[in-house]
C-alpha positions in Angstrom: -104.4 40.7 -79.1 -102.9 41.4 -75.7 -103.1 44.8 -74.0 -99.4 45.3 -74.3 -99.5 44.6 -78.1 -102.4 47.1 -78.4 -100.4 49.8 -76.7 -97.4 49.3 -79.0 -99.7 49.1 -82.1 -101.0 52.6 -81.4 -97.5 53.9 -81.8 -96.7 51.8 -84.9 -98.4 54.1 -87.4 -96.5 57.1 -88.7 -99.6 59.2 -89.3 -100.7 58.7 -85.7 -97.2 59.7 -84.5 -97.4 62.9 -86.7 -100.8 63.7 -85.1 -99.4 63.3 -81.6 -96.5 65.4 -82.5 -98.7 68.2 -83.7 -101.0 68.0 -80.8 -98.1 68.6 -78.5 -98.2 72.2 -79.8 -101.9 72.9 -79.1 -105.4 71.5 -79.6 -106.3 71.4 -83.3 -109.2 70.6 -85.5 -109.3 68.1 -88.3 -109.1 70.6 -91.2 -106.1 72.2 -89.6 -104.3 68.9 -89.2 -105.3 67.9 -92.7 -103.8 71.1 -94.2 -100.5 70.8 -92.3 -100.1 67.1 -92.9 -101.4 67.1 -96.5 -103.6 64.1 -95.7 -107.3 63.5 -96.6 -109.7 64.2 -93.7 -111.2 60.7 -93.9 -107.8 59.1 -93.3 -107.0 61.6 -90.5 -110.4 61.0 -88.8 -109.8 57.3 -88.8 -106.4 57.7 -87.1 -107.8 60.2 -84.7 -110.5 57.7 -83.7 -107.9 55.1 -83.0 -106.0 57.6 -80.8 -109.2 58.6 -79.1 -110.1 54.9 -78.4 -106.6 54.5 -76.9 -107.2 57.5 -74.7 -104.2 59.4 -76.2 -106.4 62.3 -77.5 -109.6 63.9 -76.3 -112.2 65.4 -78.6 -114.2 68.4 -77.8 -117.2 69.3 -80.0 -118.4 72.8 -80.4 -121.1 73.1 -83.0 -119.9 71.2 -86.1 -116.2 71.6 -85.2 -114.4 69.0 -83.3 -111.1 70.0 -81.6 -108.6 67.3 -80.6 -106.1 67.7 -77.8 -103.3 65.5 -76.5 -104.3 63.4 -73.4 -101.6 61.0 -72.4 -102.8 58.7 -69.6 -100.3 57.3 -67.1 -100.3 53.9 -68.8 -98.8 55.6 -72.0 -96.5 58.3 -70.4 -93.3 56.3 -70.5 -93.9 54.9 -74.0 -94.9 58.4 -75.3 -91.7 60.0 -73.9 -89.6 57.4 -75.6 -91.5 57.7 -79.0 -91.6 61.5 -78.8 -87.8 61.7 -78.9 -87.9 60.8 -82.6 -90.1 63.9 -83.1 -86.9 66.0 -82.5 -84.8 64.3 -85.2 -87.0 63.1 -88.1 -87.6 65.6 -90.9 -91.3 65.0 -91.3 -92.0 65.7 -87.7 -89.9 68.9 -87.8 -91.6 70.1 -91.0 -95.1 69.4 -89.6 -94.3 71.6 -86.5 -92.8 74.4 -88.6 -95.9 74.4 -90.9 -98.3 74.3 -87.9 -96.5 77.2 -86.1 -96.7 79.4 -89.3 -100.4 78.6 -89.6 -101.1 79.2 -85.9 -99.5 82.6 -86.2 -101.9 83.6 -88.9 -105.0 82.7 -86.9 
């Protein structure tokens, strides 16, 4: 697979897009993302690994807890800007942000 194809493939999965959308808010750990997105941790961890390998997210481990944060490299900036416009209009992305904001207020 060519490098260009790989870059586009990263953005072709709705779960990965939802993760990126949420990480725009703040760094988050897998349990938090799982609760907000209503997705099993194993599926989420797999998608986070793909995003990490693509260098779109960073992982920081503290004890047993891994916190993920958005890390858009220059090679993805333009593509990410284009894709993130859909975050403002699609219901699932809007709902994820609303849920996350409520949960973050309680922390």
